C-alpha positions as CSV (number, residue, x, y, z in Angstrom):
1,X,104.4,133.6,95.1
2,X,103.0,131.1,92.7
3,X,99.2,130.5,92.8
4,X,97.1,127.7,91.1
5,X,93.6,128.8,90.1
6,X,91.2,126.1,89.4
7,X,88.2,127.6,88.0
8,X,85.9,126.2,85.2
9,X,84.3,129.5,84.0
10,X,86.9,130.6,81.8
11,X,86.1,134.5,81.9
12,X,86.1,134.3,85.8
13,X,89.4,132.5,85.8
14,X,91.1,134.6,83.2
15,X,89.9,137.8,85.2
16,X,91.5,136.3,88.3
17,X,94.7,135.2,86.8
18,X,95.2,138.8,85.2
19,X,94.4,140.3,88.4
20,X,96.8,138.4,90.5
21,X,99.6,138.7,87.9
22,X,98.9,142.5,87.9
23,X,99.3,142.3,91.7
24,X,103.0,140.7,91.2
25,X,101.9,137.1,91.6
26,X,102.6,134.4,89.2
27,X,99.4,132.5,88.4
28,X,98.5,129.4,86.5
29,X,94.8,128.4,85.5
30,X,93.2,125.0,85.4
31,X,89.7,124.9,83.9
32,X,88.7,121.4,85.0
33,X,89.2,119.5,88.5
34,X,91.3,116.8,86.8
35,X,93.7,119.3,85.3
36,X,94.0,121.2,88.5
37,X,94.6,118.1,90.4
38,X,97.4,117.1,88.4
39,X,99.0,120.4,88.5
40,X,98.5,120.7,92.2
41,X,100.3,117.5,93.1
42,X,102.9,117.9,90.3
43,X,104.0,121.3,91.1
44,X,105.2,123.6,93.8
45,X,102.6,126.3,94.6
46,X,102.2,128.5,97.3
47,X,98.4,128.9,97.5
48,X,95.5,127.3,95.5
49,X,92.2,129.1,94.8
50,X,90.0,126.2,94.1
51,X,86.3,126.6,92.9
52,X,83.7,124.0,94.4
53,X,81.4,123.5,91.4
54,X,83.6,121.9,88.8
55,X,82.4,120.0,85.7
56,X,84.1,116.9,86.2
57,X,85.5,116.4,89.7
58,X,83.6,118.3,92.7
59,X,86.0,120.9,94.2
60,X,85.5,119.2,97.4
61,X,86.9,116.0,96.0
62,X,89.7,117.8,94.5
63,X,90.5,119.4,97.9
64,X,90.5,116.1,99.7
65,X,93.0,114.8,97.2
66,X,95.2,117.5,97.4
67,X,95.2,117.7,100.9
68,X,96.3,114.0,101.0
69,X,99.6,114.8,99.3
70,X,100.4,118.6,99.7
71,X,100.1,121.0,102.7
72,X,99.5,124.0,100.1
73,X,97.0,126.4,101.5
74,X,93.7,126.4,99.7
75,X,91.2,129.1,99.4
76,X,87.7,128.0,98.1
77,X,85.4,130.0,96.0
78,X,81.9,129.1,95.8
79,X,78.3,130.3,95.4
80,X,77.2,127.9,98.2
81,X,77.0,130.0,101.2
82,X,75.2,128.0,104.0
83,X,76.9,127.2,107.2
84,X,76.9,123.4,106.1
85,X,78.6,124.4,103.0
86,X,81.4,126.1,104.6
87,X,81.8,123.2,107.1
88,X,82.1,120.9,104.1
89,X,84.8,122.9,102.6
90,X,86.8,123.4,105.9
91,X,86.4,119.7,106.6
92,X,87.7,118.8,103.3
93,X,90.9,120.6,104.0
94,X,90.3,124.2,102.8
95,X,92.1,126.9,104.7
96,X,89.8,129.8,103.8
97,X,86.3,130.2,102.1
98,X,85.3,132.9,100.1
99,X,81.7,133.5,98.7
100,X,80.9,134.4,95.2
101,X,80.3,137.1,94.1
102,X,83.3,138.9,95.8
103,X,85.5,141.9,95.5
104,X,88.6,141.4,94.0
105,X,90.5,143.3,96.8
106,X,89.0,141.0,99.4
107,X,90.5,138.0,97.6
108,X,93.7,139.7,97.5
109,X,93.4,140.2,101.2
110,X,92.6,136.6,101.7
111,X,95.7,135.6,99.6
112,X,98.1,138.0,101.6
113,X,96.7,136.6,105.1
114,X,97.4,132.9,103.7
115,X,100.7,134.0,102.5
116,X,101.7,135.1,105.8
117,X,101.0,131.8,107.6
118,X,104.1,129.6,108.6
119,X,104.7,126.7,106.2
120,X,103.7,123.3,107.1
121,X,106.8,121.2,107.5
122,X,107.0,117.6,106.0
123,X,106.5,115.3,109.0
124,X,106.4,112.3,106.9
125,X,110.2,112.2,106.2
126,X,112.6,111.8,109.3
127,X,116.4,112.0,109.1
128,X,119.3,111.7,111.2
129,X,123.1,111.9,109.8
130,X,123.0,110.0,106.6
131,X,119.8,107.8,107.5
132,X,116.5,108.9,105.9
133,X,113.2,107.2,106.6
134,X,109.9,107.9,104.6
135,X,106.6,107.3,106.4
136,X,104.5,107.2,103.2
137,X,106.7,104.7,101.3
138,X,108.0,102.8,104.4
139,X,111.6,102.9,102.7
140,X,114.8,103.5,104.6
141,X,117.9,104.8,102.9
142,X,121.3,105.3,104.3
143,X,124.2,106.6,102.7
144,X,122.2,106.6,99.4
145,X,121.6,102.6,99.6
146,X,118.2,101.4,100.3
147,X,117.9,99.1,103.3
148,X,115.3,96.3,103.4
149,X,113.7,95.8,106.8
150,X,111.0,93.3,107.9
151,X,107.8,95.0,109.2
152,X,108.9,94.8,112.6
153,X,112.5,96.2,112.2
154,X,110.9,98.9,110.4
155,X,108.6,99.7,113.2
156,X,111.3,99.7,115.5
157,X,113.5,102.1,113.5
158,X,110.2,104.4,113.0
159,X,110.0,104.5,116.8
160,X,113.4,105.3,117.4
161,X,113.7,108.0,114.6
162,X,110.4,109.6,115.7
163,X,112.0,110.1,119.1
164,X,115.8,110.6,118.2
165,X,117.7,112.0,121.2
166,X,115.5,110.5,123.7
167,X,116.5,107.6,126.0
168,X,113.8,104.7,125.5
169,X,113.1,102.0,127.8
170,X,112.3,98.6,126.9
171,X,108.8,99.3,128.4
172,X,108.4,102.1,126.0
173,X,109.5,100.3,123.1
174,X,107.2,97.1,124.0
175,X,104.2,99.4,124.5
176,X,104.7,101.4,121.4
177,X,106.0,98.8,118.9
178,X,104.8,95.5,120.1
179,X,101.7,97.0,121.5
180,X,101.9,94.9,124.5
181,X,102.7,95.1,128.4
182,X,106.6,94.5,128.8
183,X,107.5,91.0,129.7
184,X,110.6,91.0,131.9
185,X,111.2,87.4,130.9
186,X,111.7,88.0,127.3
187,X,114.9,89.5,125.5
188,X,112.7,90.2,122.0
189,X,113.5,93.8,122.1
190,X,117.3,93.2,122.5
191,X,117.1,90.8,119.8
192,X,115.4,93.1,117.3
193,X,117.8,95.8,118.3
194,X,120.6,93.6,117.2
195,X,118.9,92.8,113.8
196,X,118.4,96.5,113.4
197,X,122.0,97.4,114.1
198,X,123.5,94.8,111.5
199,X,121.2,96.3,108.8
200,X,121.5,100.1,109.6
201,X,124.7,100.5,111.8
202,X,127.2,97.9,110.9
203,X,128.6,99.2,107.7
204,X,128.0,102.8,108.3
205,X,129.3,105.6,110.1
206,X,128.4,107.4,112.3
207,X,126.9,104.6,114.5
208,X,123.4,105.9,115.5
209,X,121.9,103.2,117.6
210,X,123.3,103.2,121.2
211,X,122.7,101.1,124.4
212,X,122.4,103.0,127.8
213,X,123.0,100.0,130.5
214,X,120.1,99.8,132.8
215,X,117.9,102.6,130.9
216,X,117.3,101.3,127.2
217,X,118.3,102.7,124.0
218,X,118.8,106.0,122.1
219,X,119.2,107.0,118.5
220,X,121.6,109.8,118.2
221,X,124.9,110.6,116.3
222,X,128.2,109.9,118.1
């Protein structure tokens, strides 16, 4: 288990690092918020121990920035022990909160408890067959090739892939992609499904977008 310690008091940070390593963990130490943030987002850690009172970036801000990019469990250390302080830490994205001063064995118990939590799966990347859609970058790749979509085509594909394996009526699609009540007098959904098929399905196998006559559409492998 690899742990990142973000603690500006070098003596405290060194003691924590040594104690964790003696307990068979791997530990890195960052002495500033910026250094810790850089390490947290560019490396894979199973746990982050984060002090709130940092000299350059407040620990709450560091926590918020990490949480925007990573689901790594965060244990906050602080001398601030009011209910409001704890609420602020948890609202910033911390998973647990340990008040200074503390016994090292209590910290180890918190580390063990956090390590037992099931991992949070990345729900920002959706895949089916050789098609991949990234929610953050709005990118679509199939067979290793990037596919350029219009905003509405992308929105339609995102809705289909989030509901892969489900039959989606035209009314479902209209409400969730166009955000309007379905107008039986328009074939706009069929038109965009056709656009999407030409870009995503025509030159690839397996075919993924299927029509169920009288019911709607489904995204699935043949």
